[in-house]
C-alpha positions in Angstrom: 61.0 133.0 101.3 64.5 132.6 100.0 66.4 129.6 100.9 69.7 128.0 100.5 70.3 124.5 100.3 74.2 122.8 100.2 73.9 119.4 99.0 70.8 119.4 96.5 72.2 116.9 93.7 72.5 114.4 96.9 69.5 112.1 98.1 67.9 114.3 100.6 69.1 117.5 99.3 67.3 117.1 95.9 63.8 116.0 97.2 64.5 118.3 99.7 64.8 121.0 97.2 61.8 119.8 94.9 59.8 120.0 97.8 60.6 123.8 98.7 59.7 124.9 94.8 56.9 123.1 95.0 55.7 125.2 98.6 56.7 128.7 96.2 59.9 129.1 98.0 62.8 131.1 96.3 65.9 128.6 96.0 69.1 128.9 95.9 71.4 125.7 95.3 75.2 125.4 96.0 76.6 122.4 93.7 79.6 121.5 92.4 78.7 120.1 89.3 75.5 121.6 87.3 75.1 118.6 85.4 74.4 116.3 87.8 71.4 119.4 88.6 69.3 119.0 85.7 66.0 117.2 87.9 66.2 120.5 89.9 64.1 122.8 87.3 63.6 126.1 88.7 66.2 126.5 91.5 68.9 129.3 91.3 72.1 127.1 90.9 75.2 128.1 92.3 78.5 126.3 91.3 80.6 126.1 94.4 82.1 123.9 97.1 81.2 123.7 100.7 84.8 123.8 101.5 85.4 127.3 99.7 83.9 130.0 102.1 84.0 132.2 98.6 81.3 130.5 96.6 79.8 130.0 100.3 79.3 133.2 100.7 78.1 134.8 97.4 75.8 131.9 97.0 74.1 132.3 100.4 73.8 136.0 100.0 70.2 137.5 101.0 69.2 134.0 102.1 66.6 133.9 104.9 66.7 130.6 105.5 70.0 127.7 105.3 69.2 123.6 104.9 72.8 122.3 105.4 72.4 119.1 103.5 75.4 118.1 102.1 78.0 115.6 103.6 80.4 112.4 102.2 79.0 109.4 103.6 80.8 106.5 102.1 82.5 103.3 103.8 85.2 101.6 102.8 86.4 104.0 100.8 89.7 105.8 99.3 88.8 109.1 99.3 88.5 109.1 103.0 90.5 111.8 103.2 87.9 114.1 102.0 85.3 113.3 105.0 86.8 116.1 107.4 87.5 118.4 104.4 83.3 117.9 103.7 82.2 117.0 106.8 83.8 119.4 109.7 84.9 122.1 107.6 82.6 122.7 105.3 79.9 122.6 108.0 81.6 125.5 109.8 82.2 126.9 106.9 78.3 127.0 106.2 77.3 127.7 109.8 79.8 130.6 110.3 78.8 132.0 106.8 74.8 131.8 108.0 75.8 134.1 110.9 77.7 136.2 109.1 74.8 136.7 106.8 72.5 137.3 109.9 70.3 134.3 108.3 67.3 133.9 110.1 66.9 130.0 110.7 68.7 127.3 109.6 68.1 123.4 109.4 71.7 121.0 110.0 71.6 117.4 108.8 73.5 115.4 111.6 73.5 112.1 111.6 72.5 109.4 114.8 75.9 107.6 113.2 77.4 109.8 116.2 76.9 107.9 118.4 78.7 104.6 116.6 77.8 101.2 118.3 74.6 101.8 120.7 75.6 97.9 122.0 71.5 97.5 121.7 70.9 100.2 123.7 68.5 103.3 122.4 70.2 106.3 122.4 68.5 109.9 122.4 69.4 113.5 122.3 70.8 113.9 125.4 73.5 110.2 125.0 77.3 111.2 124.4 78.8 110.7 121.0 82.6 110.4 122.6 83.0 107.2 120.0 84.8 105.0 119.6 83.9 105.1 116.1 83.9 102.5 113.8 84.2 104.6 110.7 85.5 108.0 109.0 82.0 109.1 108.8 80.9 108.6 112.4 84.0 110.3 113.5 83.8 113.5 111.6 80.5 113.8 111.7 80.3 113.3 115.3 83.1 115.9 115.2 80.6 118.3 112.6 77.9 117.7 115.3 79.5 118.2 118.6 82.4 121.1 117.9 80.9 123.0 115.5 77.3 122.5 115.6 76.3 122.6 119.6 79.0 125.3 120.6 77.4 127.6 117.4 74.0 127.0 118.8 74.6 127.7 122.4 76.3 131.5 121.6 73.1 131.5 119.6 73.3 130.6 116.1 69.5 130.4 115.1 69.9 126.4 114.0 68.2 123.1 114.3 69.7 120.2 114.1 67.8 116.4 112.3 69.7 113.4 113.2 68.7 110.6 110.7 69.1 106.8 110.7 70.0 104.9 108.1 68.6 106.8 105.2 66.9 104.5 102.6 64.3 104.9 99.5 63.9 104.7 95.9 66.8 106.7 93.9 69.3 105.6 97.2 73.0 105.5 95.4 74.7 104.9 99.5 76.3 101.9 100.6 73.4 100.2 102.1 71.6 100.3 98.5 74.7 98.7 97.1 74.2 96.0 99.9 70.9 95.6 98.3 71.9 95.3 95.0 73.9 92.5 95.5 71.0 90.9 96.8 68.5 91.6 94.4 71.2 90.2 91.9 71.9 86.9 94.0 75.4 88.0 95.0 74.8 88.5 98.6 75.4 85.3 100.8 75.8 86.3 104.4 74.4 88.9 106.6 75.4 89.6 109.3 74.4 88.4 112.9 72.2 91.2 115.1 73.2 94.3 113.2 70.3 96.4 114.0 69.7 99.6 112.9 66.9 102.2 112.6 65.4 102.9 109.2 64.7 106.3 107.9 62.5 106.0 104.6 63.8 110.0 102.6 60.9 111.4 102.1 60.0 111.3 105.5 63.7 112.7 106.1 62.9 115.9 104.0 59.4 115.9 106.3 61.9 116.1 109.5 63.4 119.1 107.7 61.0 121.1 106.8 58.7 120.7 109.9 62.3 121.5 112.1 62.8 124.8 109.9 58.3 125.4 110.9 58.2 124.6 114.3 61.7 123.2 115.6 62.9 125.2 118.7 66.1 127.0 117.6 69.7 125.5 119.6 67.8 121.9 119.6 68.5 118.3 117.9 66.2 116.5 117.0 66.4 112.7 116.5 64.1 111.5 113.5 65.3 107.9 113.6 62.8 105.6 111.8 61.5 102.0 112.7 63.8 99.9 114.2 64.9 96.4 112.3 67.4 93.9 111.7 69.8 93.9 109.0 69.2 89.8 108.5 65.3 90.7 108.9 65.3 93.4 106.3 66.6 90.8 103.7 63.6 88.2 105.2 60.9 91.0 104.6 62.7 92.1 101.3 62.0 88.7 100.4 58.7 88.0 100.8 58.4 91.3 98.3 60.8 90.4 95.7 60.6 86.6 95.6 64.5 86.5 95.7 65.7 84.4 98.7 66.5 86.2 101.9 70.9 85.1 102.1 70.8 82.1 104.3 74.6 82.4 106.3 74.8 84.5 109.4 78.3 85.6 110.1 78.6 86.1 113.8 80.2 89.5 115.4 83.5 87.3 116.0 84.3 86.2 112.4 83.6 89.6 111.0 85.7 91.3 113.5 88.1 88.6 112.2 87.6 89.1 109.1 88.0 92.9 109.0 91.8 91.9 110.7 92.1 89.9 108.1 91.2 93.1 105.7 93.4 95.3 107.3 96.7 93.0 106.3 95.3 92.5 103.3 94.6 96.6 103.0 98.8 96.9 102.9 99.1 94.4 99.9 96.4 94.6 98.0 95.6 98.3 97.5 92.1 99.6 96.8 90.3 96.7 98.1 86.3 96.6 97.4 84.8 98.8 99.3 82.4 95.7 100.8 85.5 93.9 102.2 87.7 96.4 103.9 88.4 96.5 107.8 86.2 99.1 108.0 83.7 98.0 106.5 83.5 94.8 108.1 84.1 96.6 111.1 81.0 98.5 111.3 78.5 95.3 110.3 80.0 93.3 112.8 77.1 93.1 115.2 76.6 96.5 115.8 73.6 98.5 116.4 72.7 102.3 115.7 69.2 102.4 117.8 67.7 105.6 118.9 64.3 107.1 119.7 62.6 109.8 118.0 60.0 110.5 120.5 61.1 114.2 121.0 60.6 114.9 117.0 57.4 112.9 117.4 56.0 114.9 120.3 57.8 119.0 119.1 57.6 118.3 115.7 54.7 116.3 115.0 57.3 114.0 112.6 56.4 110.4 112.4 58.0 107.7 110.2 56.1 105.3 108.1 56.2 101.6 108.5 59.5 99.9 107.7 58.1 97.4 105.5 55.7 99.7 103.7 59.2 102.0 103.0 61.0 98.7 101.5 58.1 97.4 99.4 58.4 101.0 97.3 62.6 100.8 97.9 62.5 97.0 96.4 59.9 97.5 93.8 62.1 100.4 92.1 64.8 98.5 92.8 63.7 95.8 90.6 62.4 98.2 87.8 65.8 99.8 87.6 67.6 96.6 87.1 65.5 95.8 84.7 64.1 92.6 86.9 60.7 91.1 87.1 58.5 92.2 90.3 56.7 88.9 91.2 52.7 88.8 90.2 
């Protein structure tokens, strides 16, 4: 099968590309920087950008399947202006060109972040994603999901959508990984109270993409969110694995919201605040929850997530090795 992949140098896309190659597919990957694609041995690399329709059109030509994984994902970043161009305009380009080329089937990587703060409730694929949003990432991914992917599927585009939770695992370079690195280095004195996520191991999410292509019903979205766990509890589990004590101080919602307001004021005076201390970052973790049900994916795709404790153990041991820290005996 001739397969076109965006985001092939990213966390999910890289693993997906390697799995496709191992399965014997011919993979054509759109990459902005070929020097970052050294691990994609066997893939046909096309230099380009999803914001550039011409480069996408040329790279996608002849593809029978498309995986659109590329996205902008940062919290509290200075370059948030790129988020709309990549997450919205880029997605429109890929999906419109998929239709133009007559591609047989595609899978688009959305996220449960489109539901923003679920306020302790469990969402599913029928839940509205209408905001308010705590981050540029949430807002732009919601626009792409609601205003591009869903309408185009309703018009007949042969597309399936997958919606991971917080994706983690060895090799991650996301904001959540940065938080765990701070913890391992003893530089994370406090964590938010009640902040809760669904944790999606990267290899399980790659499985979900492959299952969506193989078994997913065209025009449907599938939440593949993983196990629910409070962030503070995640650090307690990590402590049993690494021997590094979990942060003891717990910050409540009101404290974090007040800190977010102070950060907003500081941001007007001090340019380029560290991402962790920006208004957006503090607001995003102020007792928020991102909880969703994967029942539909389990039932229709046969998808199942590994236990969070198992995935976190693998991840923490890999991080210790990368940081040159000794794992407990």
